[in-house]
N, C-alpha and C positions, 0 to 999 in steps of 0.2 A: 281311139284308145286314150289319148291325152287331150284334154280340153285346153287349147291354146288360149282361150279367152279367160281361163281361171287366173285371178290376180296372184295367187301363190306361185303358180308356174312361171309367171313373168319375173319374179324377184329371185328365183332359184339360181340363175347364173351369178348374180351379185353375191349371194350367200357363199357359193363355192369359191369365188375369187377371194373373199375375205378370209375364208378358212385356210386356203393355200398360203396366203400372205402371213398369217399368224404362225404357221408351222415351219416357215422357211428358216428362222433362227435355230429352231430345234434340230432341223435336218443338217444345218451347217455345223452345229456343235457336235452332232453324232459323226459327221464326216471328218471333223478336226477335233479330236478329244483333247489336244494339248492347248486349246485356246482358253484365255482367262475369262471368268465370269465376274461381272460387276455386282458388288453388294453395296448397300447403303451405309452400313456401319460395321466396324470391326467387332470381333468377339471380345468380351470383357470378363476378366477374372479379378476378384477383389480379395485381398488378405486384410481383414479387419481386426487389428490388434488393440486391445484395451489394457493399458498399464495403470495400476493403482500406485501412486507415488506416496512415499512417506511425507506427511504434512497435510495431505488431503486433496491433492489435485488428481485429475484423471487425464491421461494422455492417450489419445486415439490416433493410431497410425493406420491410414488406409493406403495400401500399396495396390495401385491400379496396373493391371497387365492388359495391354491392347494388342491383339494379334489376329491374323487371318490364317486360313488354310491354304495349302498349295493350290494355285489356280484362281484364287479369289483376288479381286482388284477393288480397292477402296480409295476414295479421294484423300490426298495428304491432309493430315490433321494439324491445325494451328493452335487449338485450345481444347480444354475439356472442362465441363461444368458438372458440379456435384454439390452436395450440401447435407443438411440434417433437418429434422423437424424444428420449426421456428421456436418452440417452447424452450429450447436449449440456448437461444441466442443470448440471454442475459448471463449465462454461465460461461460463455466463451471468453477466454483471456488472450489467446494468441493462436495464430494460424500461419503456417508456411508450407512450402512444397519444395521438393528437390528431385533431381534426376537420379534414379536408382543405380545407374551405372557409374557415374562419376561424382555423385553427391553435390553437383552444381545446383545452387538455389534457382528456383523458377519464380517468375512473377505471378503473384496471386492477387486477384481483384476480389475484395471482400464485398459482401452484401450485393452480389450480382444476382439479378432476377433469374429464376428457373422457370418462369412462365407457369407457375403452379402455386396457388394460395396455400399457406400453411408450412412453407419451407424457407429456410435460410440458405442462400446459395453462394458459392464461390466459383470463380473462373480461373483456371490455371492456364497460363499462356506459355507456349514452348518457344525457345529462342529461334528455332528454325522449323520449317514444316517437317512433320514426322510421317514417314512412309512405312506403313505396315502391310503393304500388299504382298501377295504371293508367299505367304508363310512367314513374313517378318513379324517382329514384335517390338514393343516399346513399354518400359516399365518406369513408373514414377511413384513417389510417395507423398501424401498429404498428411500433415500432422496438425491435430487440433488439441489445444490444452483447455480443459474445463475445470471449474472449481465449484464449491458449494453443492456437490452432488452426494456427499457422504455425511451421514449423521450417526451418532452413537446409539446403539440399542441396549448394551449393557456396559459394564466397566471395561471389558476387553473386546466386546463384539461391536462390529460396525455394519451399517446397512448402506449400500449404494442404492439410494432410493429410486433412481431412474437413470438410464443411459440408453443411447440409441443402439439397439441390438444389431442393426445393419445400416450401412451407409445409404443415403438417398441419392440414387443415380438418375439421370434423365433417360437412360436406356436400360434394357434388361441385361443382366449379367448371367453368364452360364454357371458360375460357381462363386460362392462367398464363404470363405473360411474364417471363422471367428475364433480368436484366442483372447482369453482374459488372463493377465499376469498379475498374481496377487503379491502383496508386499512380502519381504523376507520373513520366514517363520510363521506366516499367516496360514490359517486352515479354513478351507471352504466349508460352509455350513448348508446354505440353501440358495435357491435362485428360481427365477420365473421360467427358465429354459433348462433343458437337459444338457449336461456337459460331460465330456470325458476328462477325468482328472489325472494328470501326470505330475511328477516331481522332477525339477531340474535345479541342482545345487540346493539352496534352501528356500526355493519358491515353488508354489503350486501353480500349474498352468492348466487352465480349463479350455477345452476345445469343443467346437461345434461347427458343423458344415451344413450349408444350405445350398441345394442345387436349384438352378433357375431362379435367381433373385429378380423379382419384378422391379420395374422402375418406380421411383418415388416411394420406396419402402418407408414405412412410418410405424415401426414396431418397437415400443418401449420395453425395457427389461429392468429387473432389479436383482440384487445379489447381496448375500450376507456372508461375512467371514469373521473369524476370531483371530485377533492379532497376538494373543498371549502376552499382552502388555508391551509389545515392542513397536506399536504404531502410534505416531503423533497425528493429532487432528488439531491444527492451530490456524489462526488467522494472523498473518504478519502484516499489520496495518502500515507500518512505516519503518524504514531503516535510514538513518542519517550518518553518512561517513564524512568525517572532517580530517583532511590531510594537511598538515602544516610542515613546510620546508623552512629551515632556518639557515642563516648564513654560516653556521658552524658545521654544517654537513650532517644534520640529523633529520629524519623523517618520522614525525609523530602522528599517530592515527588514533581516532576515537570513533567507534561504531556504536550508535545509539539505536536500540531496538524497542518496538512497541508490539507486544505479542498477546493474543487472547487464546486461552485454552478452550477448545470446542469439543473435547473428548468427554466421555462419561466418567473418566477417572481423574484423579488429581494429578497435578504436574508440579514437581518440586525443583527440577533442573532442566537445562536444555543445552544441547551441543551446538556451537556456532563455529563457522569456518574462519580461519585466519590465513593471510597471505603467506607467500614463501618468505622464510627467514624471520618471521615475527618473534620478538623477544621482549622481556620485561612486561609480561602480560598482567593486567589488573582489571578489576571490574568493580562497579559501584552503582547504586541507585540513588534516589533523592535523599535517603536517610544516611547512607554511608557505604563503606566497602562491603563487597560480596566475595564469597569464596569462588575462586576460579582455578581450574585444574587443566593446564595445557597438556596435550599429548606430546611426548618427546619425539621430534622428527628432525630430519636434517635441514640445514639452512637453505637447501635448494628445492624443497618440496613443501606442498601445502600441509597444514596441520589443523587440528580441531582443538577447541577448548570447551570444557563443561562448566557452565555457570550455574551455581546453586542459588535459588531465590531466597529472600529473607523469610517469606511466608509461602506456604503451599497454595497453588492456584486451584480453585475449584472450577467447575464447569462455567464457562462464559466470564470468568474473571480475567483481568488483564494485568500486565506488568510492564514497566519501563525500566531499562537498565542500559548501562554503557560499558563497553569493553575497550580498554586503551592498551596500546602497545607501541613499540618502536620497530622500524624497518631499516635494513642496511642501506646506506646511501648508494653504495656501489651497484647494488642489484637493480636500482630503479632510475637513477639519474646518471646521465652521461654528459661529459663536458667536451665541447668542441672549440678549440681556440682558447682565448683568455677571458671571454665573456659570454659565450653561447652555451646554453645547457638544453638538454632534452630529457623530459620526464616521460617514461613509458610504464604503464601499469594497466591493470584490469580494474574497472570501476568497482566491481564486487565479484568475489570468487565463491565457489562452492555453494551454489544456490540449490538448496533442497526444497524450498518452498516458493510459492508465488508471493512476491513483494508488491503490495498495493501501491506504495510510493517509495521510490529510491532517490535520495538526493545526495550527491557527492560534491563537497566543496574542497577546493585545493587553494591553499594560501601560500603564496610565494615568499621567499626571503625578503627582508627589508631592501628596498630600492630596485627590486627585480621588476621587469616589464614583460607581460605576455606578448608574444609575437604571433603565434598561430597554434591551432590545435586541430586534431583530427580524431574522429570516432569511426567505428566499423560501419560499413554501409547498412548493416542489419538494423541499426538504431538511429542513423543520422536524421531520418524524417520524423522520429518520435521524440527525440531528446530536446529538452528546453535548456538553453544555455544563457547564463547571466554573468556578466563581468562587473565586479565592484572595485572601484579605485579608492584606496584610502590615502592617508597622508604619506605613509611609507610603504604600505603593502597593497598588493592586488590579490583579489580572490575571484576565482571562477567557479561557478556552481552548475552542475548538470543534474537535471531532474527527469526521471522516467516513471511511468506508471505501468502496473501489471507486468512486472519483470518476471520472467520464467528462466528455467535452467537452459533453455534453448537460445536465449539472447546472447549475442557476441558483444561483450562489454569492454573490449579492448580500447585503449585510449592512449594518445600521444600528444605531447605539448612541447613547444620550444619557447624559451624565454631568455632575456639578456640580464646579466647581473654583474656589476663591477665589484671587485674584491674589496675595495676600500669601505664598502657599506658595512662590512663586518665590525668595523671599529667606530662607525658613525654614532650608533645609538648610545654606547657607553660614554662617548665624548659629550653628547647632548645631555645625558643624564647628569654627568659630573658638572657641566656648565650650569645646568638649571639649579642644581643644589647650591653651587657657589653664589649665583645671583639671588637665590631665596635667602641664604644666610646674610648676605649683605643688606638686603631689604629689611630683614628682621632687626639687624643692628641699628640701621638708620631709624627705623620706627621706634625702637626701644629708647634711643637717646633723644628723640624729638619730644618737645614739651606736649603734654596731653591737655587739650582744652577741657575745662570742666563740663560734665554732662548736665544739661539743664534738667531739673526735676520739677515737674509741674504737679502740685498737690492735687490729689483726686478728692473731690467733695464727698463727704460721707453719704450724701443722698444718692450719688452715682454708684458707690460701692454697694450700698444697701439695695438700691434698685436692681442692680445686676444680679446679686445673689438671690434676692427674693424672686425675681422673674425666672431665673434659671431653675430654682427649686420648684416653683409652681409649674413650670413646663414639664419637669420630670414627673410630678404628681399627675398631671393631665395625661401624659403618655401612658403611665402605669394604669390609670383608670380606664383608658380606651382599650388597653390590652385585656384587662379583666372583664370589661363589658363584652368583648368579642368572644371570650371563653364562655361567658354565661349565656349569650344568645345562641351559641352553637349547642349548648346543653339544654336549651329551652327553658332556662330559669327566668328570663325576662322577655316580654313581648318585643317583637321586631319593631313595631311602631315606636315604642318607648325608646328602644335602642337608637333608632334613626334620629329622633328628635334630640336626644341627649348628645349624640355624636356631632350633629350640626352645631350645637351650642359650644361644645368643647373645641371643635376645629376652628370656630371663629375666634375663640379665646387664644388658641395656639398661634393663629396668624398675627394677632396683636402683640403677643409676647415675643414672637420672632423679630418683629420690627423694632420693638423696644431693646431687645438684646443686641441687635446690630448697632444701634446708636450707642449703647453702653460700651460695647467692645471698642468702638472707634475712639470714644473719649478716653478710655483707659490705655489704649495703645499710645496715645499722644502724651501720656503722663510720664513716660520714661521707660528705659529698657527693662526694669523689673516687672512692671505690669504688662509690658509687651510680651515678655517671655511667658508669663502666666497665661495670657490669652492664647499664645501659640501652643503651649502645652495642653490647654483645654481642647483646642481644635484637633490636635494630633490624637488625643484620647477619644474624641468623638468619632473621628474618621476610622480608627481601629475598631471601635464598637460597631459601627455600621458595616464594616467589612466582615467582622465575625458573624454578625446576624445573617448577612447574605450567605456566608459560607455554610452556616448551620442549615439554612433553608435548602441550599444546593445539595449537601450530602444527604439530607433527609429525603429529598426527591430521588437521588440515586439509589438509596436503600430501598425505597418503595418500589422502584422499577426493577430491582434485582441486580443492578450493575455494581453494587457495593456489598461486600459480605458483612454479616453482623459484627464480626470481630473488628474489621477495618472501620466500620461505622462507629463502634464504641470507642475505639482509640482516638479517632479524629474528633469525635464529639467531646470527649474528655479534655483533649488538648484545647479545643476552642473555648470551652467553659473556663479552663484555667486562665487563658489569655484574656477572656472577657472580665473575669474577676480582677485581674491585675490592672486592666485599663480602668475599670470602675473605681478601684481603690485610688488610683492616681487622680482621677477626676474629683473624688470626694476630698482628697488632700488639698487640691487647689482651692476648692470652695471653702474649706475650713480655714485656710490662710487668709482669705479675703474676709471671712466672717470675723476672725480675730482682730483684723485691722479696724473693723467698724467699732469694736468695743474700746 
């Protein structure tokens, strides 16, 4: 019946043994249904929230929920890796993570490899191993701050040209809930994905849910909304805050802004934040004072001030202005003993925009010495500190880049200051005035030696004036030749030959003029002053010509409006005519002396 010599019959016992061995865990699990099953990875749920901030930044909060079912066992977790498509790397300004239960900051390693090309990764490390076995869970949030993802489409409408619709995880997620929070009073218009639209307070919230999100998702999205004129799109290139403490117990602050309007509509004013208790608020630009309207608030609360620009900003036009104010000494400086002081403040408050560069300088009173300072752990690795020591004052400067509303900018410093320094500077000033007056009296009474006057030969005067006027004629001829050759009125070969001849003559005239100048300087203070006046006028003319070339280039590149270009050009021409008139006057005086 059975052929024992058949090779398949010989391996049958081995096959039955392996089958029983593989079924033994299943039979044990059926016999003991309460035993835990080991799984490789926990379940993952993601809440992907995209917030559009006034000013133009995009904040993405990814809340990660790690959990298991009852009876499932997983290895304790020490870190978690995730990221986004690499094309957004240049738009990332800041990233941090925190425990969702106690808001404790977690360590984030940036630019961590995800072992997949085309993605930028981060690694979040937990302070202790996280156990999510047997139905437990752990939640944490990763926040990304992006910029330069929004462009204007009309005067009031804006387009988020691209943003990651889903996070890029290294493992599959069971659910990804997407929420887009629009700015206040904004209205959703269109998008690349379907959203459910709800209203909360004065904000529209767009919702979208995706089941079974695959790992390494790389799906871009776009969205358009109308702001009804209430949304700012600006680039805050730099803010410089200068804080000066004086020995009379005053804190004077000046905040200098450099802002570019990137919206499709014009911008005539802007609202800036002021610290608690700010008073005597004023504003100015390079030309003069600006209108500033502080909001009335209490001395213990932050406030805002609206600054109106001198001219309206069109798209991609920039403005620089400064807001100055005073702060109460008692709210920021505490005295310990008779010479120890502590300054506590926030380097900058009320951040609504990303600041590309923030520099804060603190100048101590006369005679004070820095002892120590401390900043929040959030910025201590990124802040650059510089201490400058002057004759009487010390200044400490903090510099940060890509500052967002999530940075903790708290600061504290201690310094020593003796009270007698309050009267030192007035004493020194009075003493210096007395010494200066005594010196003037002594010099006035002292006999004055006669100033030697060396007569200037007529040929030197005539040679200087003739050489100078010939040089001016050659420079004018070169300028006219350049215009003609650009218009094609003279051949280029003729132009080159004539230019070489004229430049050779200019070189000879320059050497002669140098010798003439030196001879005339030695002839006495009168001629020396004339030579000095001529050189000052020449320097001003060269500077004006360079400024005209620069603003012309700015106008051609679109960085300067036609009205600003016209005003600056007219001012340069007026100054050029004054300098030219001064120069002609000096030459006329010398020409009269020849006669």
